[in-house]
TORPA-4810 file (N, C-alpha, C, O; in nm, 3 decimals):
<nodes>
NODE_1_-4.574_-10.829_34.273_-4.674_-10.774_34.184_-4.743_-10.656_34.250_-4.770_-10.553_34.188_X
NODE_2_-4.768_-10.674_34.375_-4.837_-10.569_34.450_-4.752_-10.444_34.456_-4.804_-10.333_34.448_X
NODE_3_-4.621_-10.459_34.469_-4.530_-10.344_34.475_-4.525_-10.275_34.339_-4.520_-10.153_34.330_X
NODE_4_-4.528_-10.356_34.235_-4.524_-10.299_34.101_-4.648_-10.218_34.075_-4.641_-10.112_34.012_X
NODE_5_-4.763_-10.264_34.122_-4.890_-10.192_34.102_-4.887_-10.059_34.174_-4.934_-9.958_34.121_X
NODE_6_-4.833_-10.060_34.295_-4.828_-9.935_34.374_-4.737_-9.834_34.305_-4.769_-9.716_34.298_X
NODE_7_-4.622_-9.881_34.255_-4.526_-9.793_34.187_-4.587_-9.732_34.062_-4.565_-9.614_34.032_X
NODE_8_-4.666_-9.815_33.989_-4.731_-9.769_33.866_-4.834_-9.663_33.897_-4.843_-9.562_33.827_X
NODE_9_-4.912_-9.684_34.004_-5.014_-9.585_34.042_-4.946_-9.454_34.083_-4.995_-9.345_34.053_X
NODE_10_-4.834_-9.468_34.153_-4.762_-9.346_34.197_-4.716_-9.267_34.076_-4.728_-9.144_34.075_X
NODE_11_-4.664_-9.334_33.973_-4.618_-9.266_33.852_-4.734_-9.198_33.782_-4.721_-9.085_33.733_X
NODE_12_-4.848_-9.268_33.778_-4.965_-9.208_33.713_-5.009_-9.081_33.786_-5.042_-8.979_33.725_X
NODE_13_-5.006_-9.089_33.918_-5.046_-8.973_34.000_-4.951_-8.854_33.976_-4.995_-8.740_33.962_X
NODE_14_-4.818_-8.884_33.971_-4.720_-8.777_33.946_-4.737_-8.718_33.806_-4.726_-8.597_33.786_X
NODE_15_-4.765_-8.810_33.710_-4.785_-8.762_33.573_-4.905_-8.672_33.564_-4.902_-8.569_33.497_X
NODE_16_-5.015_-8.712_33.634_-5.135_-8.628_33.635_-5.107_-8.493_33.700_-5.155_-8.390_33.655_X
NODE_17_-5.027_-8.496_33.810_-4.993_-8.370_33.879_-4.912_-8.278_33.790_-4.937_-8.157_33.785_X
NODE_18_-4.814_-8.334_33.720_-4.731_-8.252_33.631_-4.814_-8.194_33.518_-4.791_-8.080_33.477_X
NODE_19_-4.910_-8.272_33.469_-4.995_-8.224_33.360_-5.077_-8.105_33.406_-5.092_-8.006_33.335_X
NODE_20_-5.130_-8.118_33.529_-5.209_-8.006_33.583_-5.123_-7.881_33.598_-5.165_-7.771_33.563_X
NODE_21_-5.002_-7.901_33.651_-4.911_-7.787_33.669_-4.881_-7.721_33.535_-4.881_-7.599_33.524_X
NODE_22_-4.854_-7.802_33.432_-4.823_-7.749_33.299_-4.941_-7.673_33.242_-4.925_-7.567_33.182_X
NODE_23_-5.060_-7.728_33.261_-5.180_-7.659_33.212_-5.197_-7.524_33.279_-5.234_-7.425_33.214_X
NODE_24_-5.171_-7.519_33.408_-5.182_-7.391_33.481_-5.079_-7.290_33.431_-5.108_-7.172_33.414_X
NODE_25_-4.957_-7.342_33.408_-4.851_-7.253_33.359_-4.886_-7.197_33.222_-4.869_-7.078_33.197_X
NODE_26_-4.936_-7.285_33.135_-4.974_-7.239_33.000_-5.086_-7.136_33.007_-5.086_-7.036_32.936_X
NODE_27_-5.183_-7.165_33.097_-5.295_-7.072_33.112_-5.248_-6.936_33.161_-5.295_-6.833_33.114_X
NODE_28_-5.155_-6.936_33.255_-5.101_-6.809_33.308_-5.028_-6.729_33.200_-5.047_-6.608_33.185_X
NODE_29_-4.942_-6.803_33.125_-4.866_-6.735_33.019_-4.958_-6.678_32.912_-4.937_-6.567_32.864_X
NODE_30_-5.060_-6.754_32.877_-5.155_-6.707_32.773_-5.228_-6.582_32.821_-5.248_-6.485_32.748_X
NODE_31_-5.268_-6.589_32.950_-5.340_-6.474_33.009_-5.251_-6.351_33.013_-5.296_-6.240_32.984_X
NODE_32_-5.122_-6.371_33.053_-5.027_-6.259_33.061_-5.004_-6.198_32.924_-5.004_-6.076_32.909_X
NODE_33_-4.983_-6.283_32.824_-4.960_-6.233_32.689_-5.081_-6.161_32.635_-5.067_-6.062_32.562_X
NODE_34_-5.198_-6.207_32.669_-5.320_-6.143_32.623_-5.330_-6.002_32.679_-5.367_-5.908_32.609_X
NODE_35_-5.296_-5.988_32.811_-5.300_-5.855_32.873_-5.201_-5.761_32.806_-5.232_-5.645_32.779_X
NODE_36_-5.078_-5.813_32.779_-4.976_-5.729_32.714_-5.019_-5.689_32.574_-4.996_-5.576_32.530_X
NODE_37_-5.082_-5.782_32.502_-5.129_-5.751_32.368_-5.235_-5.641_32.371_-5.234_-5.551_32.288_X
NODE_38_-5.325_-5.650_32.468_-5.430_-5.548_32.482_-5.369_-5.412_32.515_-5.412_-5.310_32.462_X
NODE_39_-5.268_-5.412_32.604_-5.201_-5.286_32.641_-5.131_-5.224_32.520_-5.136_-5.103_32.500_X
NODE_40_-5.064_-5.309_32.440_-4.995_-5.260_32.321_-5.092_-5.202_32.221_-5.067_-5.097_32.161_X
NODE_41_-5.206_-5.272_32.204_-5.308_-5.221_32.112_-5.364_-5.087_32.160_-5.391_-4.998_32.079_X
NODE_42_-5.381_-5.073_32.292_-5.431_-4.948_32.348_-5.332_-4.834_32.325_-5.372_-4.722_32.292_X
NODE_43_-5.200_-4.863_32.344_-5.097_-4.760_32.321_-5.093_-4.717_32.175_-5.080_-4.598_32.145_X
NODE_44_-5.104_-4.815_32.082_-5.104_-4.781_31.940_-5.223_-4.695_31.903_-5.213_-4.603_31.821_X
NODE_45_-5.339_-4.726_31.966_-5.458_-4.646_31.940_-5.441_-4.504_31.991_-5.479_-4.408_31.923_X
NODE_46_-5.383_-4.489_32.111_-5.359_-4.356_32.167_-5.261_-4.277_32.079_-5.279_-4.158_32.057_X
NODE_47_-5.158_-4.345_32.029_-5.059_-4.279_31.945_-5.122_-4.226_31.816_-5.089_-4.117_31.771_X
NODE_48_-5.211_-4.304_31.757_-5.279_-4.261_31.635_-5.364_-4.136_31.661_-5.367_-4.044_31.579_X
NODE_49_-5.432_-4.134_31.777_-5.513_-4.016_31.812_-5.426_-3.891_31.829_-5.465_-3.782_31.788_X
NODE_50_-5.307_-3.908_31.893_-5.216_-3.796_31.912_-5.167_-3.743_31.777_-5.160_-3.622_31.757_X
NODE_51_-5.133_-3.832_31.685_-5.085_-3.793_31.552_-5.191_-3.713_31.478_-5.161_-3.613_31.413_X
NODE_52_-5.318_-3.760_31.488_-5.427_-3.688_31.421_-5.445_-3.548_31.480_-5.469_-3.452_31.408_X
NODE_53_-5.432_-3.538_31.613_-5.445_-3.408_31.678_-5.335_-3.312_31.635_-5.362_-3.196_31.607_X
NODE_54_-5.208_-3.361_31.629_-5.096_-3.279_31.586_-5.113_-3.233_31.441_-5.083_-3.118_31.408_X
NODE_55_-5.162_-3.322_31.356_-5.183_-3.285_31.216_-5.286_-3.174_31.203_-5.272_-3.082_31.123_X
NODE_56_-5.392_-3.185_31.284_-5.496_-3.081_31.281_-5.441_-2.947_31.328_-5.473_-2.843_31.271_X
NODE_57_-5.358_-2.949_31.435_-5.298_-2.826_31.486_-5.204_-2.763_31.384_-5.206_-2.641_31.365_X
NODE_58_-5.122_-2.844_31.318_-5.030_-2.792_31.216_-5.106_-2.727_31.102_-5.064_-2.624_31.049_X
NODE_59_-5.217_-2.786_31.063_-5.297_-2.729_30.955_-5.353_-2.592_30.995_-5.354_-2.500_30.913_X
NODE_60_-5.398_-2.580_31.119_-5.451_-2.451_31.166_-5.342_-2.346_31.171_-5.365_-2.230_31.135_X
NODE_61_-5.219_-2.385_31.215_-5.107_-2.291_31.220_-5.072_-2.243_31.080_-5.045_-2.124_31.061_X
NODE_62_-5.072_-2.333_30.982_-5.043_-2.294_30.844_-5.146_-2.197_30.790_-5.113_-2.106_30.713_X
NODE_63_-5.272_-2.217_30.829_-5.377_-2.126_30.783_-5.360_-1.986_30.844_-5.386_-1.886_30.778_X
NODE_64_-5.315_-1.982_30.972_-5.300_-1.852_31.040_-5.177_-1.779_30.988_-5.183_-1.658_30.962_X
NODE_65_-5.065_-1.849_30.973_-4.939_-1.788_30.929_-4.918_-1.811_30.781_-4.848_-1.904_30.741_X
NODE_66_-4.978_-1.728_30.701_-4.958_-1.738_30.557_-4.822_-1.682_30.521_-4.781_-1.582_30.580_X
NODE_67_-4.749_-1.741_30.428_-4.616_-1.691_30.390_-4.624_-1.552_30.329_-4.714_-1.522_30.251_X
NODE_68_-4.525_-1.465_30.366_-4.516_-1.329_30.313_-4.426_-1.331_30.189_-4.312_-1.375_30.194_X
NODE_69_-4.480_-1.282_30.079_-4.406_-1.281_29.953_-4.348_-1.142_29.930_-4.421_-1.043_29.930_X
NODE_70_-4.216_-1.135_29.910_-4.148_-1.009_29.884_-4.123_-0.999_29.734_-4.048_-1.079_29.678_X
NODE_71_-4.187_-0.902_29.672_-4.174_-0.890_29.527_-4.049_-0.814_29.487_-3.982_-0.850_29.390_X
NODE_72_-4.015_-0.708_29.562_-3.898_-0.627_29.529_-3.792_-0.645_29.636_-3.812_-0.605_29.751_X
NODE_73_-3.681_-0.704_29.599_-3.570_-0.725_29.692_-3.471_-0.612_29.676_-3.419_-0.594_29.566_X
NODE_74_-3.442_-0.533_29.781_-3.347_-0.422_29.768_-3.208_-0.472_29.737_-3.165_-0.575_29.789_X
NODE_75_-3.137_-0.399_29.651_-2.999_-0.432_29.617_-2.906_-0.389_29.728_-2.909_-0.274_29.770_X
NODE_76_-2.825_-0.481_29.776_-2.734_-0.452_29.887_-2.592_-0.478_29.841_-2.564_-0.582_29.782_X
NODE_77_-2.502_-0.385_29.870_-2.362_-0.403_29.834_-2.297_-0.501_29.930_-2.329_-0.501_30.049_X
NODE_78_-2.206_-0.585_29.882_-2.131_-0.674_29.972_-2.058_-0.593_30.077_-2.005_-0.486_30.048_X
NODE_79_-2.054_-0.645_30.200_-1.992_-0.571_30.310_-1.846_-0.543_30.280_-1.770_-0.632_30.243_X
NODE_80_-1.807_-0.416_30.298_-1.668_-0.377_30.280_-1.629_-0.348_30.137_-1.513_-0.319_30.110_X
NODE_81_-1.727_-0.355_30.039_-1.694_-0.331_29.899_-1.768_-0.209_29.849_-1.886_-0.190_29.881_X
NODE_82_-1.702_-0.126_29.772_-1.759_-0.007_29.713_-1.795_-0.039_29.569_-1.707_-0.058_29.485_X
NODE_83_-1.926_-0.046_29.538_-1.970_-0.083_29.405_-1.975_0.036_29.310_-1.993_0.017_29.190_X
NODE_84_-1.959_0.157_29.362_-1.961_0.275_29.277_-1.826_0.297_29.212_-1.722_0.272_29.273_X
NODE_85_-1.826_0.342_29.088_-1.701_0.367_29.018_-1.640_0.499_29.058_-1.517_0.513_29.062_X
NODE_86_-1.726_0.599_29.090_-1.669_0.728_29.125_-1.599_0.720_29.259_-1.637_0.641_29.345_X
NODE_87_-1.500_0.802_29.276_-1.413_0.793_29.391_-1.463_0.885_29.501_-1.461_1.007_29.487_X
NODE_88_-1.509_0.826_29.609_-1.549_0.907_29.722_-1.533_0.823_29.848_-1.543_0.700_29.846_X
NODE_89_-1.509_0.890_29.956_-1.490_0.822_30.083_-1.624_0.805_30.151_-1.706_0.897_30.153_X
NODE_90_-1.646_0.686_30.206_-1.772_0.659_30.270_-1.752_0.639_30.420_-1.648_0.589_30.464_X
NODE_91_-1.853_0.679_30.497_-1.848_0.663_30.641_-1.966_0.575_30.680_-2.079_0.606_30.644_X
NODE_92_-1.942_0.469_30.753_-2.048_0.382_30.798_-2.047_0.378_30.949_-1.947_0.413_31.012_X
NODE_93_-2.160_0.336_31.011_-2.163_0.327_31.158_-2.058_0.235_31.214_-2.016_0.250_31.329_X
NODE_94_-2.012_0.136_31.131_-1.910_0.042_31.178_-1.770_0.101_31.168_-1.676_0.048_31.229_X
NODE_95_-1.754_0.210_31.092_-1.624_0.274_31.077_-1.638_0.421_31.116_-1.670_0.504_31.031_X
NODE_96_-1.615_0.454_31.241_-1.634_0.592_31.287_-1.550_0.690_31.207_-1.442_0.656_31.160_X
NODE_97_-1.601_0.812_31.191_-1.533_0.912_31.110_-1.398_0.949_31.172_-1.388_0.977_31.291_X
NODE_98_-1.296_0.948_31.087_-1.164_0.990_31.130_-1.158_1.142_31.133_-1.235_1.210_31.066_X
NODE_99_-1.064_1.194_31.211_-1.053_1.339_31.222_-1.009_1.402_31.091_-1.034_1.520_31.067_X
NODE_100_-0.943_1.324_31.005_-0.894_1.378_30.879_-0.993_1.361_30.765_-0.964_1.403_30.653_X
NODE_101_-1.110_1.301_30.790_-1.202_1.264_30.683_-1.246_1.385_30.601_-1.237_1.384_30.478_X
NODE_102_-1.294_1.489_30.667_-1.342_1.607_30.596_-1.228_1.676_30.521_-1.247_1.726_30.410_X
NODE_103_-1.110_1.678_30.583_-0.996_1.743_30.518_-0.960_1.671_30.388_-0.936_1.736_30.286_X
NODE_104_-0.955_1.537_30.391_-0.919_1.461_30.271_-1.022_1.482_30.160_-0.985_1.495_30.043_X
NODE_105_-1.149_1.485_30.195_-1.251_1.511_30.093_-1.232_1.649_30.032_-1.238_1.666_29.910_X
NODE_106_-1.208_1.747_30.117_-1.186_1.884_30.069_-1.060_1.890_29.982_-1.058_1.958_29.879_X
NODE_107_-0.955_1.818_30.024_-0.831_1.816_29.945_-0.854_1.755_29.807_-0.806_1.809_29.707_X
NODE_108_-0.925_1.643_29.800_-0.950_1.578_29.671_-1.032_1.667_29.578_-1.006_1.674_29.458_X
NODE_109_-1.132_1.736_29.633_-1.210_1.829_29.552_-1.121_1.943_29.501_-1.129_1.983_29.385_X
NODE_110_-1.037_1.993_29.590_-0.946_2.103_29.554_-0.847_2.059_29.446_-0.825_2.130_29.349_X
NODE_111_-0.787_1.941_29.464_-0.688_1.890_29.369_-0.751_1.863_29.232_-0.686_1.883_29.130_X
NODE_112_-0.877_1.817_29.230_-0.943_1.786_29.104_-0.973_1.913_29.024_-0.975_1.910_28.901_X
NODE_113_-0.996_2.024_29.094_-1.031_2.150_29.026_-0.910_2.239_29.003_-0.920_2.345_28.940_X
NODE_114_-0.795_2.196_29.054_-0.676_2.282_29.045_-0.632_2.297_28.899_-0.612_2.198_28.829_X
NODE_115_-0.617_2.422_28.855_-0.574_2.452_28.718_-0.441_2.526_28.723_-0.406_2.587_28.825_X
NODE_116_-0.368_2.520_28.614_-0.236_2.583_28.610_-0.238_2.733_28.638_-0.158_2.779_28.720_X
NODE_117_-0.326_2.812_28.574_-0.323_2.957_28.600_-0.361_2.988_28.744_-0.469_2.951_28.791_X
NODE_118_-0.273_3.056_28.812_-0.299_3.101_28.948_-0.305_2.991_29.051_-0.360_3.011_29.159_X
NODE_119_-0.248_2.874_29.020_-0.258_2.762_29.114_-0.179_2.785_29.242_-0.215_2.733_29.347_X
NODE_120_-0.070_2.864_29.235_0.010_2.889_29.355_-0.072_2.966_29.458_-0.071_2.932_29.576_X
NODE_121_-0.143_3.069_29.413_-0.223_3.147_29.507_-0.335_3.063_29.568_-0.368_3.077_29.686_X
NODE_122_-0.394_2.974_29.486_-0.500_2.887_29.537_-0.444_2.790_29.642_-0.508_2.764_29.744_X
NODE_123_-0.324_2.739_29.615_-0.262_2.647_29.710_-0.225_2.718_29.840_-0.244_2.664_29.949_X
NODE_124_-0.171_2.837_29.828_-0.136_2.914_29.948_-0.259_2.942_30.032_-0.254_2.936_30.154_X
NODE_125_-0.370_2.974_29.966_-0.495_2.998_30.039_-0.544_2.870_30.106_-0.588_2.873_30.221_X
NODE_126_-0.537_2.758_30.035_-0.581_2.629_30.090_-0.498_2.592_30.212_-0.551_2.547_30.314_X
NODE_127_-0.366_2.610_30.201_-0.275_2.579_30.312_-0.306_2.669_30.432_-0.308_2.623_30.546_X
NODE_128_-0.329_2.794_30.404_-0.355_2.890_30.511_-0.488_2.861_30.582_-0.495_2.863_30.705_X
NODE_129_-0.591_2.833_30.506_-0.723_2.809_30.564_-0.728_2.680_30.645_-0.802_2.671_30.743_X
NODE_130_-0.650_2.581_30.604_-0.651_2.453_30.676_-0.537_2.440_30.777_-0.519_2.336_30.841_X
NODE_131_-0.460_2.548_30.792_-0.350_2.552_30.889_-0.255_2.433_30.871_-0.222_2.363_30.967_X
NODE_132_-0.213_2.412_30.747_-0.128_2.297_30.716_0.019_2.328_30.736_0.063_2.441_30.720_X
NODE_133_0.094_2.224_30.772_0.240_2.235_30.775_0.291_2.199_30.636_0.248_2.100_30.578_X
NODE_134_0.382_2.281_30.583_0.439_2.253_30.450_0.577_2.190_30.470_0.658_2.238_30.549_X
NODE_135_0.602_2.079_30.396_0.720_1.997_30.423_0.793_1.958_30.296_0.735_1.952_30.187_X
NODE_136_0.922_1.931_30.312_1.002_1.865_30.208_1.047_1.731_30.262_1.043_1.708_30.383_X
NODE_137_1.091_1.643_30.172_1.127_1.508_30.214_1.275_1.500_30.249_1.360_1.550_30.176_X
NODE_138_1.305_1.436_30.363_1.443_1.414_30.403_1.489_1.277_30.355_1.520_1.259_30.237_X
NODE_139_1.492_1.183_30.443_1.524_1.045_30.409_1.467_0.954_30.517_1.441_0.998_30.629_X
NODE_140_1.449_0.827_30.480_1.393_0.730_30.576_1.260_0.780_30.633_1.238_0.778_30.754_X
NODE_141_1.173_0.824_30.543_1.038_0.873_30.577_1.040_0.981_30.685_0.962_0.976_30.780_X
NODE_142_1.129_1.078_30.669_1.131_1.194_30.759_1.110_1.321_30.675_1.131_1.320_30.554_X
NODE_143_1.070_1.429_30.741_1.043_1.554_30.672_1.128_1.667_30.730_1.179_1.660_30.842_X
NODE_144_1.140_1.773_30.648_1.198_1.899_30.694_1.099_2.010_30.659_1.027_1.997_30.560_X
NODE_145_1.095_2.117_30.735_1.005_2.228_30.701_1.044_2.289_30.566_1.162_2.307_30.537_X
NODE_146_0.943_2.320_30.485_0.967_2.386_30.357_0.969_2.538_30.377_0.912_2.591_30.472_X
NODE_147_1.037_2.606_30.284_1.046_2.751_30.293_0.912_2.815_30.258_0.867_2.906_30.328_X
NODE_148_0.849_2.768_30.150_0.718_2.821_30.110_0.638_2.710_30.042_0.688_2.600_30.021_X
NODE_149_0.513_2.740_30.007_0.423_2.640_29.950_0.479_2.586_29.819_0.469_2.466_29.792_X
NODE_150_0.537_2.672_29.737_0.588_2.631_29.606_0.697_2.526_29.619_0.705_2.436_29.536_X
NODE_151_0.781_2.534_29.722_0.892_2.440_29.739_0.851_2.315_29.818_0.929_2.220_29.828_X
NODE_152_0.732_2.313_29.872_0.691_2.199_29.954_0.656_2.079_29.867_0.613_2.094_29.752_X
NODE_153_0.674_1.959_29.921_0.638_1.834_29.853_0.517_1.771_29.920_0.437_1.702_29.855_X
NODE_154_0.504_1.794_30.049_0.393_1.735_30.125_0.328_1.841_30.213_0.390_1.939_30.254_X
NODE_155_0.198_1.818_30.241_0.123_1.903_30.333_0.073_1.814_30.447_0.029_1.702_30.425_X
NODE_156_0.081_1.867_30.570_0.041_1.789_30.687_-0.074_1.857_30.761_-0.064_1.973_30.800_X
NODE_157_-0.181_1.784_30.778_-0.300_1.833_30.849_-0.298_1.774_30.990_-0.286_1.653_31.007_X
NODE_158_-0.309_1.860_31.091_-0.304_1.813_31.229_-0.436_1.749_31.267_-0.543_1.809_31.255_X
NODE_159_-0.428_1.625_31.315_-0.549_1.553_31.358_-0.575_1.577_31.507_-0.673_1.641_31.544_X
NODE_160_-0.487_1.525_31.589_-0.498_1.545_31.733_-0.363_1.517_31.797_-0.288_1.431_31.750_X
NODE_161_-0.332_1.589_31.902_-0.205_1.569_31.970_-0.088_1.590_31.875_-0.074_1.697_31.816_X
NODE_162_-0.005_1.486_31.861_0.112_1.494_31.772_0.092_1.413_31.644_0.189_1.376_31.578_X
NODE_163_-0.035_1.385_31.608_-0.064_1.304_31.491_-0.108_1.391_31.374_-0.188_1.483_31.390_X
NODE_164_-0.054_1.361_31.255_-0.082_1.440_31.135_-0.120_1.349_31.018_-0.069_1.239_31.004_X
NODE_165_-0.213_1.399_30.935_-0.248_1.333_30.810_-0.173_1.403_30.697_-0.190_1.523_30.677_X
NODE_166_-0.089_1.329_30.624_0.001_1.389_30.524_-0.047_1.355_30.383_-0.075_1.239_30.352_X
NODE_167_-0.057_1.459_30.297_-0.097_1.443_30.157_0.009_1.507_30.069_0.084_1.594_30.115_X
NODE_168_0.017_1.466_29.942_0.116_1.528_29.852_0.071_1.668_29.808_-0.048_1.696_29.802_X
NODE_169_0.167_1.753_29.777_0.138_1.885_29.720_0.085_1.864_29.578_0.158_1.814_29.493_X
NODE_170_-0.042_1.901_29.550_-0.100_1.872_29.418_-0.039_1.954_29.304_-0.067_1.927_29.188_X
NODE_171_0.043_2.055_29.336_0.109_2.132_29.230_0.222_2.053_29.166_0.258_2.079_29.051_X
NODE_172_0.279_1.955_29.238_0.395_1.881_29.189_0.352_1.756_29.113_0.288_1.669_29.172_X
NODE_173_0.383_1.745_28.984_0.353_1.620_28.912_0.430_1.504_28.974_0.541_1.522_29.024_X
NODE_174_0.370_1.387_28.969_0.436_1.268_29.023_0.511_1.198_28.909_0.450_1.147_28.816_X
NODE_175_0.644_1.196_28.919_0.726_1.130_28.818_0.817_1.028_28.885_0.808_1.005_29.006_X
NODE_176_0.903_0.966_28.807_0.992_0.863_28.860_1.083_0.914_28.968_1.111_0.841_29.064_X
NODE_177_1.129_1.036_28.957_1.220_1.092_29.058_1.149_1.110_29.192_1.205_1.080_29.297_X
NODE_178_1.024_1.162_29.186_0.949_1.181_29.310_0.916_1.048_29.376_0.916_1.036_29.499_X
NODE_179_0.889_0.947_29.293_0.857_0.815_29.347_0.980_0.751_29.410_0.972_0.698_29.521_X
NODE_180_1.093_0.754_29.340_1.213_0.686_29.386_1.287_0.761_29.496_1.337_0.700_29.591_X
NODE_181_1.294_0.893_29.483_1.378_0.970_29.576_1.300_1.072_29.660_1.355_1.131_29.753_X
NODE_182_1.175_1.093_29.627_1.097_1.192_29.700_1.006_1.136_29.807_0.928_1.210_29.867_X
NODE_183_1.015_1.004_29.833_0.941_0.943_29.943_0.803_0.889_29.908_0.738_0.829_29.994_X
NODE_184_0.758_0.907_29.783_0.622_0.864_29.750_0.601_0.713_29.767_0.498_0.671_29.819_X
NODE_185_0.697_0.633_29.724_0.679_0.488_29.732_0.693_0.435_29.876_0.644_0.327_29.908_X
NODE_186_0.761_0.514_29.961_0.772_0.473_30.102_0.650_0.516_30.183_0.611_0.449_30.279_X
NODE_187_0.589_0.627_30.143_0.481_0.685_30.223_0.344_0.636_30.179_0.252_0.624_30.261_X
NODE_188_0.329_0.605_30.048_0.198_0.567_29.995_0.205_0.437_29.915_0.309_0.399_29.862_X
NODE_189_0.092_0.371_29.909_0.070_0.265_29.811_0.017_0.334_29.686_-0.085_0.403_29.690_X
NODE_190_0.088_0.315_29.572_0.059_0.389_29.450_0.026_0.297_29.334_0.058_0.178_29.335_X
NODE_191_-0.041_0.355_29.233_-0.062_0.283_29.108_0.035_0.332_28.999_0.008_0.321_28.880_X
NODE_192_0.149_0.388_29.044_0.247_0.444_28.950_0.313_0.332_28.868_0.349_0.227_28.921_X
NODE_193_0.328_0.359_28.736_0.399_0.265_28.649_0.521_0.331_28.585_0.634_0.289_28.607_X
NODE_194_0.496_0.435_28.507_0.608_0.511_28.450_0.555_0.645_28.399_0.434_0.668_28.394_X
NODE_195_0.648_0.733_28.363_0.606_0.861_28.308_0.564_0.960_28.415_0.609_0.953_28.530_X
NODE_196_0.476_1.053_28.377_0.434_1.162_28.465_0.283_1.155_28.489_0.205_1.139_28.395_X
NODE_197_0.244_1.168_28.614_0.103_1.175_28.653_0.080_1.314_28.715_0.159_1.359_28.798_X
NODE_198_-0.027_1.381_28.674_-0.048_1.518_28.718_-0.165_1.534_28.816_-0.187_1.643_28.868_X
NODE_199_-0.239_1.427_28.840_-0.354_1.438_28.930_-0.342_1.336_29.043_-0.299_1.222_29.024_X
NODE_200_-0.380_1.382_29.162_-0.376_1.297_29.281_-0.518_1.277_29.335_-0.600_1.370_29.335_X
NODE_201_-0.545_1.157_29.380_-0.667_1.132_29.455_-0.627_1.051_29.578_-0.584_0.936_29.567_X
NODE_202_-0.642_1.112_29.695_-0.600_1.048_29.820_-0.715_0.963_29.874_-0.819_1.015_29.914_X
NODE_203_-0.694_0.832_29.876_-0.793_0.743_29.936_-0.771_0.733_30.087_-0.866_0.731_30.166_X
NODE_204_-0.644_0.728_30.125_-0.607_0.730_30.267_-0.482_0.816_30.282_-0.385_0.795_30.209_X
NODE_205_-0.482_0.911_30.373_-0.360_0.988_30.393_-0.257_0.906_30.471_-0.293_0.812_30.542_X
NODE_206_-0.132_0.941_30.457_-0.029_0.879_30.541_-0.037_0.944_30.680_-0.044_1.066_30.692_X
NODE_207_-0.035_0.861_30.783_-0.045_0.913_30.919_0.095_0.914_30.982_0.162_0.811_30.991_X
NODE_208_0.137_1.035_31.024_0.267_1.053_31.089_0.247_1.108_31.229_0.148_1.175_31.258_X
NODE_209_0.344_1.079_31.314_0.352_1.148_31.443_0.473_1.239_31.438_0.575_1.207_31.377_X
NODE_210_0.461_1.353_31.504_0.570_1.451_31.505_0.615_1.476_31.648_0.535_1.508_31.736_X
NODE_211_0.745_1.460_31.669_0.802_1.479_31.802_0.921_1.575_31.791_1.004_1.559_31.701_X
NODE_212_0.931_1.675_31.881_1.042_1.771_31.873_1.179_1.706_31.876_1.274_1.759_31.818_X
NODE_213_1.191_1.592_31.943_1.321_1.524_31.953_1.337_1.416_31.846_1.442_1.407_31.783_X
NODE_214_1.236_1.334_31.826_1.245_1.222_31.733_1.214_1.261_31.589_1.248_1.188_31.495_X
NODE_215_1.150_1.375_31.571_1.112_1.417_31.436_0.984_1.348_31.390_0.899_1.312_31.472_X
NODE_216_0.971_1.329_31.258_0.852_1.269_31.199_0.867_1.117_31.189_0.970_1.067_31.145_X
NODE_217_0.762_1.046_31.231_0.763_0.899_31.227_0.638_0.849_31.157_0.526_0.887_31.194_X
NODE_218_0.656_0.765_31.057_0.543_0.709_30.984_0.469_0.606_31.070_0.528_0.510_31.120_X
NODE_219_0.340_0.628_31.086_0.256_0.538_31.166_0.174_0.446_31.076_0.170_0.325_31.098_X
NODE_220_0.108_0.504_30.975_0.026_0.425_30.882_0.051_0.473_30.739_0.044_0.592_30.710_X
NODE_221_0.079_0.377_30.650_0.101_0.410_30.510_-0.031_0.455_30.446_-0.137_0.401_30.475_X
NODE_222_-0.022_0.556_30.357_-0.141_0.604_30.288_-0.165_0.532_30.157_-0.087_0.445_30.116_X
NODE_223_-0.274_0.568_30.091_-0.309_0.511_29.960_-0.347_0.625_29.867_-0.438_0.703_29.898_X
NODE_224_-0.279_0.636_29.753_-0.303_0.745_29.657_-0.321_0.687_29.518_-0.243_0.603_29.473_X
NODE_225_-0.426_0.733_29.450_-0.447_0.700_29.308_-0.393_0.815_29.223_-0.420_0.932_29.250_X
NODE_226_-0.317_0.780_29.121_-0.260_0.880_29.031_-0.330_0.875_28.896_-0.368_0.769_28.847_X
NODE_227_-0.347_0.993_28.837_-0.407_1.001_28.704_-0.320_1.091_28.615_-0.257_1.185_28.663_X
NODE_228_-0.319_1.060_28.488_-0.236_1.137_28.393_-0.289_1.278_28.376_-0.232_1.357_28.301_X
</nodes>
């Protein structure tokens, strides 16, 4: 009996000890959680103050930087497109002027004003003033020197070195024979369909190189608009 009493007291003592330990553990955990809760509440409060400060700053910035309203928007042509109907060559800072640019403009003006009476003398003067080579067509995009302006099919303006800008003789109407056998379809991109066209407008001259041994060689195809 005495041993049983001692064992019972020992169990009670251990139970009391465990209870105390558990109470301490619970107290520690509660205290720790309370501190964390307070810290979280403090962070949330700080965050709200920062948000209010940012909102106030944004409002001040909006007041200082009022939006600029543009009432008249300038009309701008799409890059690389010519919105004008009239035919003229344009030079932009992105496309440096070619050596043949002024000559082609002068040629188009001359061709547009060319009239039947006395046109040979006008052409001879134009050829002489621009120091042009007068040419007839051979084959495979090659040329031969013409005897005179009247017999020439093409005129060549010297650009630099051995490079020439070639335009058609505006005295010669453009017909099926000139297109098929006179080199027009090989040298230029044309809007020819059928019949006879009497007016030329050179958008791009054909660029040839001339060599004493190799002769004339097409470097860049030209572009010509034909009108009746």
